[in-house]
BALO-408931 format. One record per residue (C-alpha): residue in one letter; z negated, x, y negated. Coordinates in steps of 0.001 Angstrom, whole numbers, padded with zeros to 6 digits, always signed. Example, Ala and Ser with C-alpha at 12.3 -4.5 7.8 and 13.67 -1.06 7.14 Angstrom:
2
A-007800+012300+004500;S-007140+013670+001060;
% end
This chain:
689
M-005897+033976+003014;T-009116+033540+000754;A-010178+030498-001272;E-013362+029128-002852;I-014166+025539-002193;F-016851+024146-004813;R-018143+020429-004538;D-019542+018272-007160;A-022476+015727-007262;W-020163+013284-005052;G-019154+015939-002527;I-015576+015674-004033;P-013873+019230-002914;H-012543+021159-005938;L-010824+024176-004576;R-009862+027659-006105;A-007393+029888-004891;G-005104+033223-005863;S-001983+031184-004697;A-000471+028002-004121;L-000067+028767-000659;E-003464+029686-000431;L-004240+026860-002475;A-002505+024483-000273;H-004366+025990+003471;A-007476+025364+001617;Q-006809+021807+001293;G-005584+021145+004896;R-008803+023216+005768;V-011200+021115+003483;T-009191+017831+004339;A-009957+018679+008391;L-013621+018982+007617;D-014159+016011+005411;R-011787+013765+007496;A-010774+014996+010896;W-010931+011577+012825;Q-008826+010063+010191;L-005929+012948+010114;E-005697+012655+014051;V-005923+008945+013984;E-003206+009315+011274;R-000913+012098+013396;H-001150+009811+016891;R-000265+006535+014864;S+002937+008323+013404;R+003607+009700+017077;G+003037+006226+018233;T+000632+007669+020566;S-002732+006116+019491;A-003191+003708+022066;A-004070+006408+024300;F-007607+006541+022476;L-007956+003375+020693;G-006685+000845+023603;A-004528-002149+024014;E-004537-003725+020582;S-002727-000285+019461;V+000304-000641+021911;G+001770-002775+019272;W+001829-000356+016612;D+003232+002592+018954;R+005494+000940+020443;F+007163+000478+016706;A+006606+003701+015947;R+008383+004819+018797;Q+011814+002765+018518;A+011377+003066+014564;R+011699+007263+015539;L+008618+008050+012897;D+008427+011208+014429;D+011983+012257+015061;T+012627+011288+011410;A+009659+013301+010555;R+011027+016371+012503;R+014566+015914+010832;C+013040+015320+006988;F+010927+018923+007969;A+014052+020814+009070;S+015949+019525+006069;L+013566+020675+003723;E+013321+024166+004991;E+017205+024538+004226;R+016879+022888+001068;D+013747+024294+000047;P+012091+026956+001920;E+009350+027539-000968;A+008238+023867-000290;A+008654+024195+003600;A+006316+027006+003653;W+003926+025409+001515;V+003532+022483+003945;V+003013+024898+006773;A+000289+026558+004756;Y-001756+023431+004862;V-000861+022428+008160;D-002264+025850+009332;G-005224+025035+007233;V-005454+021781+008944;N-005434+023440+012322;A-008177+025995+011215;G-010392+023613+009986;L-009845+020365+012763;A-012832+021550+015849;E-015003+022125+013151;G-014298+018700+011589;A-013958+016710+014927;A-017497+018324+015728;R-019144+016545+012649;A-017209+013144+013471;P-018749+010904+016426;E-015535+008979+016688;F-014067+011855+018556;A-016823+011647+021643;A-017158+007785+021713;S-013021+007589+021926;G-012880+010502+024233;L-010454+012089+021927;A-010161+015664+021480;P-008171+017173+018808;G-005153+018284+018635;R-002658+020647+016946;W-000806+019503+013783;E+003280+020585+013965;P+004644+021654+010441;W+005985+018188+010326;S+002948+016077+010730;P+002585+015432+007108;M+005509+014129+006779;G+004876+012019+009957;V+001377+010592+008221;W+003312+009443+005153;L+006463+007886+007143;G+003456+006228+009474;T+001910+005158+005971;H+004551+003869+004439;I+007610+002662+006556;L+005937-001096+006020;F+005233-000660+002523;A+008412-002643+001482;G+008014-005356+003078;F+011327-005321+005501;P+009815-007809+008083;A+009917-010454+004985;K+013541-010698+005784;L+012509-011985+009206;W+010926-014952+007429;R+013211-015735+005071;E+015504-016242+008166;E+013518-018813+009317;A+012830-020258+005755;V+016812-020814+005428;R+017470-022043+008502;R+014590-024454+008759;L+014671-025494+004768;G+017941-024361+003356;A+018966-021582+000822;D+017001-022149-001845;A+013762-021476+000233;V+014223-017458+000182;G+013101-018086-003550;L+010362-020391-002521;F+008489-017736-000795;A+009461-014823-002692;M+006184-013161-003963;D+004176-010429-002626;G+003353-011555+000531;P+000339-010618+002788;G+001876-007581+004470;T+002623-005749+001107;A+000577-003130-001272;G+000480-003468-004940;S-001158-001801-007538;N-002453-002550-011627;G-001424+000559-013673;W-001117+000684-017362;L-000373+003384-020100;V-001857+003362-023719;S-000419+005522-025647;G-002198+007527-028687;E-001315+004691-031599;R-003935+002511-029893;T-006664+004605-028265;A-009929+006215-030437;T-008905+009739-029720;G-005366+009394-030840;R-004131+010499-027441;A-002800+008520-024834;L-004736+006975-021628;I-003700+006028-018108;A-005358+003886-015880;G-005227+001321-012627;D-006169+000820-009336;P-003721+001069-006258;H-004401-002275-004100;R-004232-001366-000016;F-005863-002490+002711;I-009422-001029+002688;E-009907+001562+005522;D-012855+004139+006193;P-012413+006712+005332;G-010313+005536+002300;V-006941+005837+001864;Y-007002+008344-000993;Q-009123+011375-000893;Q-010471+012828-004835;I-009978+016390-004831;R-009316+019342-007235;L-006208+021800-006759;S-006759+025377-008888;C-004530+028553-008710;P-003220+030636-011506;E-000376+028659-011591;F-001885+024849-011859;D-005223+023298-012158;V-004830+019602-010992;L-007337+016816-010033;G-006223+013696-008988;L-006098+010900-005644;A-004414+012657-002659;V-002992+010939+000250;P-005250+012580+003878;G-002467+014891+005875;V-000156+015328+003051;P-000597+018286+000825;G-000826+018191-002939;I-001417+015121-005226;A+001474+012517-004947;H+000538+009423-006876;F-002269+009868-009670;A-003239+013237-011293;H-003938+015195-014253;T-003191+018421-014516;G-004908+019099-018074;T-001993+018150-020324;V-000144+015563-018764;A-001415+012787-016455;W+000537+010257-013795;A+000137+007376-012078;I+002344+004979-009802;T+002702+001404-008904;N+004884+000334-006208;A+008334-000912-007484;M+008644-004123-004916;A+012217-002580-004653;D+014186-003482-001250;Y+015477-000285+000225;Q+015607-001223+003875;D+017747-002907+005728;L+018012-005103+009264;Y+021212-005275+011147;R+021916-007904+013915;E+023121-005839+016384;R+025736-006855+019726;L+024521-004366+022514;R+026017-004301+025697;H+025599-002227+028791;G+028135+000622+029372;D+028246+003105+032415;A+025614+004653+034229;G+023019+002953+032150;A+024739+003710+028733;V+024461+000926+025870;E+027153+000177+023350;A+027209-001633+019938;L+029908-003213+018248;D+030487-001634+014915;P+032093-003210+011854;D+035708-001944+012948;G+035622-003747+016049;T+035126-000876+017946;W+032426-000909+021185;R+030506+002747+020357;A+028119+004390+022328;A+024463+003992+021146;A+021704+006692+021837;R+019071+005230+024604;H+016144+006785+026304;T+013015+005751+027579;E+009330+006576+026450;R+006013+006138+027704;V+003082+004565+025911;E-000581+005648+027666;V-003080+002996+027084;A-006668+003659+027415;G-008134+001713+029731;G-005202-000346+030589;E-001902+000630+032516;S+001091+002469+030412;V+003941+000813+028977;E+007434+002138+028973;V+009528+001847+025533;E+013056+001226+025489;V+014181+003310+022237;V+017888+002314+021030;E+019458+003470+018131;T+022737+002327+016699;A+025053+003598+013940;R+023027+001692+011357;G+019773+002796+012996;P+016794+002629+015548;V+016400-000774+017049;V+013096-002224+016476;I+013635-005653+017769;G+015219-006512+021226;G+017260-003992+022889;A+019676-003689+025754;G+020034-006855+027447;A+018037-008827+024755;D+018963-012214+023673;E+018401-011022+020158;S+018364-007327+018990;I+017875-005737+015114;S+017852-002318+014020;L+016310-000999+011025;R+018414+001199+008422;Y+015525+003303+006286;P+016849+005929+003709;P+014817+008860+004994;R+016505+008091+008407;V+019675+008128+006998;T+019327+011423+004351;G+016711+013321+006089;D+014804+013535+002992;L+010921+012335+002602;G+010957+013286-001280;F+008598+016380-000324;G+010735+018595-002549;A+008728+016521-005556;L+005410+017821-004894;L+005016+021103-005701;P+007075+020272-008949;L+004394+017438-009422;L+001546+020300-009729;R+003129+022440-011740;A+004434+019872-014431;R+003010+020449-018087;R+004910+017726-019890;A+005940+013813-019209;A+009623+015310-019029;D+008452+017681-016148;V+006957+015068-014105;D+010600+013092-014977;R+012466+015668-013395;A+010028+016151-010470;F+010242+012445-009832;D+014022+012544-009676;A+013715+014363-005836;W+011275+011473-005171;A+012499+009336-002168;E+010144+007092-000401;P+008210+004728-001234;V+009966+003778-004557;N+007706+003789-007130;V+007145+002878-010787;V+005617+005890-012394;Q+004072+006193-015589;A+002743+009662-017405;A+001610+010920-020917;D+001170+014223-021851;T-000986+015865-024798;E+001570+016038-026976;G+002345+012579-027082;G+005702+012680-024450;V+005454+009095-022381;L+007124+008202-019224;H+007829+004802-017814;R+010449+005128-014604;V+011220+004208-011484;A+011465+006722-008702;G+012863+006699-005143;R+015930+006144-002963;V+017703+002277-003130;P+020869+002211-001185;V+023700+000524-002696;R+025060-002178-000674;A+025575-005957-000446;E+022983-008798-002212;A+022679-010081+001496;N+021479-006880+002995;R+018499-006990+000577;V+017427-010633+001476;R+018195-011260+005212;V+019057-009806+008374;V+022790-009262+008325;N+025077-009095+011219;A+026258-005419+012025;W+029057-006204+013745;E+030934-007704+010060;P+032312-005198+007283;G+030822-005591+004046;H+027090-004166+004959;E+027519-000548+004577;W+025768+001693+002373;T+027683+003052-000097;G+025549+005007-002486;W+022330+005312-004320;H+021248+003009-007086;A+020699+005008-010501;M+016859+004643-011397;P+016193+002676-013942;Y+013772+003236-016854;G+011525+000621-018947;P+010231+000754-022206;V+006643+001441-023532;E+006615-001143-026690;D+004042-001466-029414;G+002037+001652-027401;L+001756-000351-023949;A+003301-000037-020646;V+001668-002450-018353;M+002782-002614-014350;A+001150-005035-011690;N+004246-005498-009151;Q+005965-007892-011508;R+009339-007981-012335;G+010066-005072-014133;P+012796-002057-014651;A+012559-002182-011165;A+013828-005980-011105;P+017431-005354-009983;L+016135-003378-007370;G+013841-006063-005179;V+013766-009635-004041;E+009606-010226-003767;F+007410-009580-006785;A+004076-010346-007754;P+003547-013424-010182;P+002917-011876-014032;H-000879-013190-013849;R-002081-009477-013596;A-000028-007996-015674;D-000038-010645-018306;R-003878-010494-018569;I-003738-006626-018547;R-001891-006760-021551;Q-003882-009206-023266;L-007139-007091-023060;L-005425-004097-024010;E-003773-005649-027061;T-007298-007187-028161;G-009618-004245-027434;G-009236-002248-030920;K-008907+001269-030495;L-009341+002218-026861;S-010927+004827-024941;A-011572+005574-021361;A-014761+004025-021133;D-013417+000354-022050;M-010977+000327-019209;S-013552-000270-016655;A-013645-003815-018445;V-009799-004111-017489;H-010481-002988-013928;T-013063-005849-013310;D-011586-008810-015239;T-012076-011692-012883;R-009815-014430-014778;L-007741-016379-012531;A-004920-017691-014284;S-003055-018810-010772;A-005992-021696-010747;A-003722-023415-013578;V-001437-024953-011292;L-003928-026787-009043;L-006540-027403-011985;D-003946-028829-014246;R-003319-031496-011906;L-006797-032737-011666;P-007320-034995-014934;A-004351-037376-013913;L-005794-037776-010351;E-007675-041466-009500;L-010226-039973-007403;S-013488-041269-005859;A-017051-040847-007503;A-017751-037705-005063;A-014813-035991-005589;A-014690-037332-009924;G-017342-035010-009624;L-015858-031977-008102;R-013316-032367-010708;D-015443-032378-013628;Q-016964-029143-012530;L-013655-027485-011548;L-012237-028695-015331;R-015607-026933-016969;W-015178-023683-015132;N-014008-020582-016902;R-011903-019806-013907;H-013377-016262-013247;M-013487-015677-009678;D-016932-014178-009926;A-019156-013499-006532;D-022293-015185-008048;S-020276-018601-009598;G-020700-021163-007631;T-018003-023482-009080;A-015823-020224-008011;A-016434-021061-004598;V-015772-024890-005009;Y-012224-023814-006261;A-011611-021489-003341;R-012495-024362-000979;V-010113-026808-002840;R-007451-024275-003002;D-007768-024056+000975;A-007763-027379+001651;V-004505-027348-000251;V-003275-024692+001851;R-004066-026354+004809;R-002691-029654+004112;L+000457-027758+003216;V+000614-026023+006312;A+000502-029430+007959;H+003049-030896+005981;P+006183-031883+008084;S+008875-030183+005728;L+006679-026396+006250;A+004948-027000+009481;V+008434-026325+011630;L+008404-022678+010174;A+005083-022291+012626;D+007663-022030+015363;H+009573-018754+014790;P+011372-016752+017532;A+009012-014463+019292;R+008687-010765+017089;P+006744-007610+017975;E+002873-008118+017260;V+003574-005523+014288;F+005726-008028+012183;L+003255-010768+012918;P+001728-011016+009118;W+004946-011707+007292;L+005518-014627+009622;A+002326-016210+009668;L+002929-019919+007825;T-000808-020236+006485;P-000516-016795+004722;R+002735-017497+003567;V+002128-020818+002351;A-001503-019218+000235;F+000806-016879-001681;A+003396-018848-002236;L+000632-021725-003479;E+002120-021603-007324;N+006054-022386-006359;L+005266-024987-003526;L+002756-027364-006155;T+005964-026957-008722;A+008854-027016-006656;G+007641-029171-003783;K+008837-032062-004685;R+012737-030888-003521;Y+011164-030818+000295;G+009699-033962-000012;I+006277-032397-001067;D+003871-034684-002975;P+001801-032114-005142;D-000645-034574-007063;A-000858-036078-003309;V-001792-032933-001978;V-004362-031829-004418;R-005591-035161-004263;E-006272-035575-000533;A-007719-031823-000795;V-010495-032812-003335;E-011363-035864-001472;D-011818-033332+001483;V-014036-030908-000510;A-016300-033780-001941;A-016435-035596+001132;G-018397-032412+003053;P-021377-030584+001461;V-020558-027819-001144;S-022968-024664-001535;G-023068-021162-001765;T-021156-018640-004203;W-017809-016920-003830;G-019594-013862-003018;D-021500-015389+000035;T-018172-015884+001581;H-015413-013062-000172;R-017109-010439+001525;L-015653-006903+002158;A-013810-006562+005401;P-012497-002889+005844;W-010670-001502+008513;R-011786+000727+010795;A-009848+002061+013778;L-012718+002269+015865;A-015417+000140+015848;G-018632+002188+014934;A-022103+001316+013052;A-022349-002021+011669;Y-022543-002596+008154;D-023498-005497+005914;E-020778-005260+003641;P-021293-006804+000115;G-019783-010367-001483;L-017166-009337-004464;S-015827-010463-007051;G-011832-010938-007460;D-009451-012816-005787;N-005588-011789-005284;D-004140-012882-009009;C-006958-011609-010689;V-007053-008037-012130;L-009853-007330-009897;S-007071-007833-006661;T-009603-008397-003851;S-007169-010439-001608;S-008408-012669+000753;V-006071-015067+002616;P-006723-019133+001370;G-006666-021533+004340;L-007309-018867+006915;T-010456-016534+005365;D-012382-015661+002142;L-012791-012228+003524;S-011371-009441+001723;A-009012-006682+003520;R-007110-005631+000923;G-008201-004739-002852;P-008488-001560-005070;A-008300+001680-002744;A-009731+003535-005707;R-009398+003479-009547;Y-008798+005830-012088;V-008987+006696-015968;W-006843+009608-016901;D-007783+010745-020996;L-005160+012810-022446;A-007536+013578-025019;D-010081+015584-022577;R-009775+015649-018998;D-013754+015942-018580;D-013519+012214-020182;S-011728+010981-017163;R-012934+009042-014923;W-012490+007794-010776;V-013940+006062-008054;V-013242+004998-004444;P-014537+002109-002403;F-016833+004469-000001;G-017266+008104-000484;A-015313+011637-000380;D-016801+012653+003398;G-015325+010754+006246;V-018212+010888+008551;P-020437+008051+009051;G-023736+008635+007827;A-022736+011756+005732;V-024646+011905+002549;H-021495+011356+000597;H-019841+008754+003212;R-020691+005563+001252;D-022224+007167-002231;Q-019637+005720-004536;L-019838+002003-002657;P-022189+001254-005754;L-019983+002476-008391;W-017402+000480-006880;L-018729-002720-006564;G-020142-002695-009944;G-016916-001597-012107;D-018170+001504-012773;L-016477+005223-012171;A-017948+008455-011350;P-017439+011138-014111;V-014884+013758-013320;A-016383+017263-013644;T-014106+020447-014604;D-016842+023086-015650;W-016940+025587-012807;N-020165+026334-013611;T-021489+022950-012833;L-020337+022572-009501;T-021825+024057-006047;K-020302+026519-004150;E-019617+026375-000150;N-018262+029180+001497;Q-015230+030938+001436;E-012540+030460+003669;N-010782+032894+005159;D-007904+033841+007505;D-010205+034009+010925;D-012194+030623+009875;
% end
């Protein structure tokens, strides 16, 4: 195979090859060169082998990955793809071959391999599917059903709605489509930013893929071929947001030991049937290995408990049932020329369930949900259901709904929208409403106008707290604090002292609610695997449901006015100084602690369009935020722009490791470069590399 590798001024790879297969090989190879450590971490996580070099803190994830059968599911999905779509399977293999061709060279650049003692391994044809599964298995937040079980048990059935917000473990996004009638050029714009845990290296890879069939640029997932989520082909562009659909179920199982160590599960027809069972061993760097029991019933893999446990819960998720991860959509997306082509390609999408927006140069637009959501009882969506009771089976798949483009706009920010019938927990409408307001009042819009939308810091959710202040009887010091807050413009700017005061009052409100007897009982929940704990921690749950709790708290014996009054007095009694950015600082995840960086202070907050999430009452640090920003211009692809939090190169200390951070912080975006004559050519790759 031969291919050309070019780089732009930001080190972003632009790849050109003679065929789609050669291009896939080049994509795999350049990803291995730039991000060998990231690739190997994700491959090991998908196999449940990361603790072998990362140590005991990774055992919880590895146990879950083994019990949930992620690697086995990836193998099944690849075998199914080979049968259903041999061309797509060969394309995935070409990517894997490219990764293997570049991995040793890439690992030699990455200091983490020597620091951890890890040697680069070998990718298998199904490894990209394992990476995709590992990245998205918790995306829909099925552990929230464990939380709802406790909320209902302690507070009653209405508590399901009380906490039905996008919680601390979910991933979100902003995305908007502006049709040509509202733009300065007369052609559409698509823009947005996916909100994920900020990782170093980043979860998205800026890349361009060009061959005689297509020339596409966008944001790829390292370890997965093609460009699935955000891309521009020159004549059509698309982007996705999390639809917040519920498509994974938890079943409470009745298990018993059978003959010769076998395990049996009670099925809905009253029959005990054999469950698959074996044990695996998780190796742990610097510690003793851990034995993991792997049990799978007719519903799915058991991820809590097991044979002989007081409680056992299995997980049913679509790719385990169907053997399809939706990889058959990836090549058709690259070949798309019109919005209708994108629509057809996303018919094959499986997981995660997304809202898709697309537009083309001929005026075509698309706003739809894509993915697989099973048809089943309403109870399945909300809570853990009993496996032995009839009525909880999957009986088919929902037709995916379409959404409107109204007055030239479609805005999605994880609020209830076209996917509303498919989900339970959605984001409040604040981000979506603010984006629409900014777009509607922005006149004829251009790509350059989108940065101001990306970085808007207005916090509409502050109203539920601040609007209670005027009626409160307060001490003189607290009254002064109140006056300051009521004069505030409600923007969570990094240099704002009043934003910091608001955050301190909000923290105090959250802590008082957590301590309230009606809610404090929720801190005591049954022991659960470590990987599920972010969904079960009381403080984050209260923090993200603050609006509901201050609005509906009286039915649970909570006096919202008293809570807010006491919180303001708490803050007024202590020193109040500094700005929001002093404590609201970037806190990226790194698989291995390396060089220490003085991470910057951030503007924004969870419900701002600039969604840099902290956990009120617990920490101001922001571990989740815009993992990329993009603007796709359908009038001229060269007027498109993009940025990631750090850079194109995953190697610490490299020139392009953190060179985009100033742009990301300032709300700026790097220009997209498509003229090959302006790019720097690297060495040509071939089969012998």
